[in-house]
VOVEXDREN-676443 format. One record per residue: x negated, y, z of N, C-alpha, C in turn; residue in one letter; residue number from 1. Coordinates in steps of 0.001 Angstrom, whole numbers. Each point is the difference from the previous one (the first is absolute). Layout:
+---------+---------+---------+---------+---------+---------+---------+---------+---------+---------+-----+
|    n.c1 |    n.c2 |    n.c3 |   ca.c1 |   ca.c2 |   ca.c3 |    c.c1 |    c.c2 |    c.c3 | residuo | num |
+---------+---------+---------+---------+---------+---------+---------+---------+---------+---------+-----+
|       X |       Y |       Z |       X |       Y |       Z |       X |       Y |       Z |       a | NUM |
...
+---------+---------+---------+---------+---------+---------+---------+---------+---------+---------+-----+
REM end
This chain:
+---------+---------+---------+---------+---------+---------+---------+---------+---------+---------+-----+
|    n.c1 |    n.c2 |    n.c3 |   ca.c1 |   ca.c2 |   ca.c3 |    c.c1 |    c.c2 |    c.c3 | residuo | num |
+---------+---------+---------+---------+---------+---------+---------+---------+---------+---------+-----+
|  -56330 |  149768 |   14971 |    -710 |    -159 |    -682 |   -1489 |     575 |     652 |       x |   1 |
|   -1249 |    -881 |     185 |    -966 |     718 |     558 |    -831 |     627 |   -1114 |       x |   2 |
|    -734 |    1305 |     342 |    -656 |     513 |   -1145 |   -1278 |     769 |     390 |       x |   3 |
|    -992 |    -421 |    -592 |   -1226 |     222 |     917 |    -692 |    1067 |   -1164 |       x |   4 |
|   -1023 |     725 |     470 |    -632 |    1364 |    -723 |   -1392 |    -345 |    -131 |       x |   5 |
|   -1007 |     -22 |   -1136 |   -1073 |    -142 |     163 |    -735 |    1306 |   -1015 |       x |   6 |
|   -1066 |     989 |     356 |    -497 |     860 |    -675 |   -1518 |    -117 |     368 |       x |   7 |
|    -391 |     109 |   -1240 |   -1606 |    -351 |    -205 |    -712 |    1491 |    -974 |       x |   8 |
|    -526 |     519 |     889 |    -930 |    1202 |    -458 |   -1546 |      20 |     414 |       x |   9 |
|    -636 |     563 |    -838 |   -1320 |     126 |      54 |    -949 |     902 |     407 |       x |  10 |
|   -1031 |     295 |     911 |    -456 |    1044 |     632 |   -1183 |     263 |    -890 |       x |  11 |
|    -306 |    1158 |    -312 |   -1114 |     715 |    -257 |    -440 |    1282 |     246 |       x |  12 |
|    -801 |     -14 |     560 |    -603 |    1359 |     881 |    -176 |    1514 |    -953 |       x |  13 |
|      41 |    -541 |   -1490 |     -72 |     893 |    -951 |    1223 |     637 |    -144 |       x |  14 |
|    1341 |    -527 |     291 |    1188 |     693 |      18 |     598 |     372 |    1328 |       x |  15 |
|   -1146 |     204 |     968 |     293 |     379 |    1447 |     631 |   -1109 |    1114 |       x |  16 |
|     187 |    -993 |    -594 |     903 |   -1091 |     574 |   -1266 |   -1308 |     586 |       x |  17 |
|    -641 |     856 |     745 |   -1048 |    -882 |     993 |     626 |   -1394 |     849 |       x |  18 |
|   -1113 |    -813 |    -685 |     483 |   -1211 |     591 |     297 |    -184 |    1608 |       x |  19 |
|   -1377 |    1170 |     833 |    -248 |     155 |    1310 |    1872 |     630 |     590 |       x |  20 |
|     353 |     938 |    -757 |    1084 |     612 |     418 |    1431 |    -894 |    -285 |       x |  21 |
|    -176 |    -687 |    -897 |    1007 |    -929 |    -170 |      59 |    -910 |     533 |       x |  22 |
|   -1114 |    -526 |     540 |     159 |   -1278 |    1014 |     278 |     595 |    1446 |       x |  23 |
|    -312 |    1061 |     248 |     581 |     771 |    1226 |    1513 |      27 |     558 |       x |  24 |
|     202 |     778 |   -1721 |    1425 |      80 |    -170 |     950 |   -1293 |     427 |       x |  25 |
|    -294 |    -940 |    -939 |     762 |    -838 |     329 |    -216 |   -1350 |     917 |       x |  26 |
|   -1120 |     361 |     976 |     -90 |   -1208 |     985 |     376 |    1208 |    1360 |       x |  27 |
|     306 |    1332 |    -143 |     360 |     638 |    1107 |    -685 |    -108 |    1149 |       x |  28 |
|   -1719 |     623 |    -852 |    -988 |    -380 |     811 |    -729 |    1762 |     -63 |       x |  29 |
|   -1132 |      91 |     931 |    -727 |    1184 |    -486 |   -1551 |    -787 |    -520 |       x |  30 |
|     -14 |     657 |   -1437 |   -1437 |    -447 |    -564 |    -958 |    1000 |       2 |       x |  31 |
|    -951 |     183 |    -145 |   -1059 |    1197 |    -399 |    -435 |    -326 |   -1499 |       x |  32 |
|     187 |     919 |    -734 |    -633 |     -77 |   -1503 |   -1344 |     732 |     -63 |       x |  33 |
|    -767 |   -1037 |     367 |   -1572 |     -70 |    -444 |    -388 |    1412 |    -840 |       x |  34 |
|     152 |    -119 |   -1102 |     256 |     854 |   -1265 |     -59 |    1031 |     384 |       x |  35 |
|     994 |     352 |     611 |     607 |    1701 |     250 |    -527 |     341 |    1296 |       x |  36 |
|     298 |   -1303 |    1012 |    -413 |     580 |    1539 |    1574 |     407 |     554 |       x |  37 |
|     949 |    -258 |    -982 |    1465 |     331 |     629 |     620 |   -1340 |     579 |       x |  38 |
|     692 |     558 |    1305 |     700 |   -1156 |     379 |    1511 |    -256 |    -575 |       x |  39 |
|     169 |    -781 |    -157 |    1435 |    -759 |    -770 |     725 |    -201 |    1372 |       x |  40 |
|     956 |     453 |     917 |     430 |    -511 |    1211 |    1650 |     -82 |    -490 |       x |  41 |
|     316 |   -1016 |    -248 |    1287 |    -594 |     213 |     185 |    -930 |    1090 |       x |  42 |
|    -439 |      57 |     961 |     302 |    -825 |    1465 |     909 |       1 |     391 |       x |  43 |
|     930 |    1285 |    -182 |    1155 |     183 |     714 |    1384 |    -754 |    -612 |       x |  44 |
|    -502 |    -240 |   -1146 |    1425 |    -525 |   -1238 |     514 |   -1170 |     809 |       x |  45 |
|    1622 |     660 |     299 |     619 |   -1604 |     615 |     422 |    -957 |   -1122 |       x |  46 |
|     130 |     649 |   -1178 |     473 |    -860 |   -1132 |    -705 |   -1129 |    -465 |       x |  47 |
|   -1148 |    -497 |     719 |    -802 |   -1026 |    -590 |     218 |    -859 |    1140 |       x |  48 |
|     479 |   -1063 |    -290 |     727 |   -1241 |    1059 |   -1194 |    -339 |     -14 |       x |  49 |
|   -1034 |    -651 |   -1034 |   -1034 |    -941 |     212 |   -1045 |      87 |    -875 |       x |  50 |
|   -1051 |    -451 |     129 |   -1046 |     447 |    -955 |   -1245 |   -1116 |     208 |       x |  51 |
|    -634 |    -241 |    -916 |   -1162 |    -898 |    -119 |    -758 |     355 |   -1138 |       x |  52 |
|   -1060 |   -1104 |    -314 |    -994 |     180 |    -919 |    -347 |   -1549 |    -178 |       x |  53 |
|     482 |    -307 |   -1436 |    -363 |    -948 |    -635 |   -1140 |     -91 |    -636 |       x |  54 |
|   -1120 |    -968 |     212 |   -1241 |    -203 |    -853 |    -205 |   -1418 |    -125 |       x |  55 |
|    -688 |      -3 |   -1280 |      -1 |   -1498 |    -430 |    -727 |    -849 |    1047 |       x |  56 |
|    -127 |   -1347 |    -231 |    -402 |    -530 |    1311 |   -1554 |    -148 |      57 |       x |  57 |
|    -703 |     555 |    -996 |   -1344 |    -591 |      22 |    -494 |    1935 |     742 |       x |  58 |
|     762 |    1164 |     -12 |    -216 |    1247 |     320 |    -529 |     120 |    1566 |       x |  59 |
|    -722 |     565 |     313 |    -431 |     198 |    1311 |    1070 |     856 |     876 |       x |  60 |
|     304 |    -313 |    1263 |     916 |     844 |     655 |    -497 |    1434 |    -609 |       x |  61 |
|     853 |    1091 |     -43 |    -136 |    1329 |      -9 |    1228 |     862 |     220 |       x |  62 |
|    -398 |    1268 |     644 |    1335 |     637 |     288 |     246 |    1099 |   -1172 |       x |  63 |
|    1511 |     352 |     -66 |     876 |     821 |   -1032 |   -1066 |    1192 |    -256 |       x |  64 |
|    -347 |     641 |     780 |   -1089 |    1134 |    -142 |   -1162 |    -378 |    -792 |       x |  65 |
|    -866 |    -656 |     555 |   -1266 |    -558 |    -469 |     330 |    -477 |   -1576 |       x |  66 |
|     658 |    -754 |    -233 |     522 |    -806 |   -1268 |     -10 |    1426 |   -1114 |       x |  67 |
|    1529 |     753 |     -35 |     227 |     845 |    -728 |   -1236 |     833 |      88 |       x |  68 |
|    -598 |     499 |     854 |   -1114 |    1221 |    -140 |   -1301 |    -636 |    -888 |       x |  69 |
|     -39 |   -1394 |     339 |   -1046 |    -428 |    -834 |     486 |    -184 |   -1621 |       x |  70 |
|    1020 |    -439 |    -258 |     392 |    -110 |   -1168 |      34 |    1621 |   -1046 |       x |  71 |
|     229 |    1106 |    1011 |    -256 |    1473 |    -478 |    -986 |     268 |    -334 |       x |  72 |
|   -1112 |    -496 |     898 |   -1245 |     163 |     -89 |    -792 |    -484 |    -936 |       x |  73 |
|     207 |   -1458 |    -619 |    -411 |    -804 |   -1363 |     785 |     942 |    -821 |       x |  74 |
|     903 |     563 |    -171 |     794 |     505 |   -1139 |    -544 |    1454 |    -313 |       x |  75 |
|    -440 |     866 |     839 |    -946 |     931 |     112 |   -1483 |    -322 |    -556 |       x |  76 |
|    -816 |    -949 |     395 |    -940 |    -601 |    -308 |     284 |      66 |   -1523 |       x |  77 |
|     665 |    -892 |    -622 |     189 |    -160 |   -1180 |     347 |     730 |   -1050 |       x |  78 |
|      35 |    1312 |     475 |     492 |    1413 |    -777 |    1496 |     382 |      63 |       x |  79 |
|     583 |    -627 |     868 |    1672 |     652 |     183 |     596 |    -557 |   -1162 |       x |  80 |
|     675 |     952 |    -575 |     952 |    -301 |   -1370 |    1323 |    -288 |     414 |       x |  81 |
|     906 |    -462 |    -396 |    1216 |     -45 |    -311 |     565 |   -1650 |     444 |       x |  82 |
|   -1031 |    -753 |     549 |    -327 |   -1448 |     139 |     904 |     -68 |    1976 |       x |  83 |
|     679 |   -1308 |    -225 |     917 |    -227 |    1225 |    -913 |    -419 |     818 |       x |  84 |
|      93 |     560 |    1027 |    -574 |    -747 |    1196 |     250 |    -650 |     959 |       x |  85 |
|    1735 |    -115 |     -70 |     962 |    -908 |     631 |    1028 |    -212 |    -528 |       x |  86 |
|    1164 |   -1117 |     450 |     961 |     -44 |    -620 |     997 |      68 |    1197 |       x |  87 |
|    1215 |     620 |     115 |     583 |    -399 |    1319 |    1727 |    -375 |    -297 |       x |  88 |
|     291 |    -577 |     459 |    1145 |   -1069 |     271 |     807 |     848 |     977 |       x |  89 |
|    1523 |     291 |    -568 |     407 |     392 |    1005 |    1696 |   -1097 |    -238 |       x |  90 |
|     386 |    -236 |     893 |     900 |   -1172 |      86 |     842 |      93 |    1081 |       x |  91 |
|    1366 |    -193 |    -498 |    1194 |     344 |     630 |     964 |   -1161 |     184 |       x |  92 |
|     223 |    -383 |     724 |     845 |   -1184 |     332 |    1498 |     -11 |     803 |       x |  93 |
|     710 |    -818 |    -599 |    1414 |     -19 |     885 |      74 |    -350 |    1215 |       x |  94 |
|     683 |     743 |     897 |     183 |     193 |    1572 |     576 |   -1192 |     353 |       x |  95 |
|     646 |    -768 |   -1057 |     748 |   -1363 |     735 |   -1391 |    -777 |      11 |       x |  96 |
|   -1313 |     191 |    -484 |    -891 |   -1421 |     404 |     -80 |     321 |    1460 |       x |  97 |
|     142 |     809 |     477 |    -553 |     271 |    1823 |   -1372 |     616 |    -291 |       x |  98 |
|    -249 |     313 |     951 |   -1637 |     766 |     347 |    -892 |   -1005 |    -189 |       x |  99 |
|     -20 |   -1454 |     564 |    -739 |   -1164 |    -499 |    -233 |    -271 |   -1081 |       x | 100 |
|     925 |    -228 |    -370 |     398 |    -423 |   -1806 |    -692 |    1160 |   -1002 |       x | 101 |
|     237 |    1338 |     349 |    -642 |     931 |    -766 |   -1564 |     -97 |    -166 |       x | 102 |
|    -503 |    -163 |    1313 |   -1697 |     218 |     571 |    -208 |   -1503 |    -915 |       x | 103 |
|     473 |   -1294 |     310 |    -296 |   -1249 |    -752 |       5 |     133 |   -1386 |       x | 104 |
|     680 |     625 |    -755 |    -177 |     407 |   -1293 |    -752 |     626 |    -383 |       x | 105 |
|     -37 |    1222 |     521 |   -1079 |    1081 |    -289 |   -1561 |    -481 |     124 |       x | 106 |
|    -189 |   -1011 |    1146 |   -1111 |    -661 |     -26 |     -49 |    -680 |   -1013 |       x | 107 |
|     731 |   -1044 |    -312 |    -136 |   -1065 |    -769 |    -550 |     750 |   -1626 |       x | 108 |
|     998 |    1185 |    -486 |    -309 |     593 |    -997 |   -1497 |     496 |    -134 |       x | 109 |
|    -536 |     510 |    1289 |   -1270 |     687 |    -360 |    -961 |   -1312 |     -98 |       x | 110 |
|     -84 |    -891 |     649 |    -741 |   -1355 |     -57 |     208 |    -330 |   -1210 |       x | 111 |
|     695 |     265 |   -1062 |    -135 |    -292 |   -1405 |    -346 |    1088 |   -1205 |       x | 112 |
|    -322 |    1394 |     626 |     -35 |    1235 |    -729 |   -1447 |    -250 |    -526 |       x | 113 |
|   -1112 |    -152 |     725 |   -1331 |      -6 |    -232 |    -180 |   -1027 |   -1110 |       x | 114 |
|     131 |   -1467 |     145 |     189 |    -965 |   -1229 |     691 |     628 |   -1230 |       x | 115 |
|    1072 |     524 |     250 |     511 |     467 |   -1360 |    -660 |    1201 |    -652 |       x | 116 |
|    -545 |     896 |    1016 |   -1079 |    1168 |    -921 |    -862 |    -519 |    -252 |       x | 117 |
|    -678 |   -1049 |     226 |   -1330 |    -419 |    -577 |     515 |    -528 |   -1359 |       x | 118 |
|    1044 |    -761 |    -154 |     438 |    -557 |   -1075 |     146 |     703 |   -1434 |       x | 119 |
|     190 |    1521 |     256 |     507 |     734 |   -1320 |   -1500 |    -147 |    -644 |       x | 120 |
+---------+---------+---------+---------+---------+---------+---------+---------+---------+---------+-----+
REM end
């Protein structure tokens, strides 16, 4: 029997879980957290087999660092607090799907998430 795992968590800079740092870790990239000037360098993490950025159809193209730094800037200008800046999803799929099948399933799920998040 194939089993999957999905974990959804929020990111709030007030708890130390900044969106830029989490995005760098999840994507295996090096991103600069503009709020603190800190380099969040996870670029040599071999555990990341694929990464992407799913945006709503009407959104202009934007890179991961700019997106999450802007989200944290807006959060800070609004006074900070315990509000979530981002929600991250961690998905583990069965190896039996194969690499292409897992990528297709992950992309399909990501394409559905923005619509679901707005429906709450």
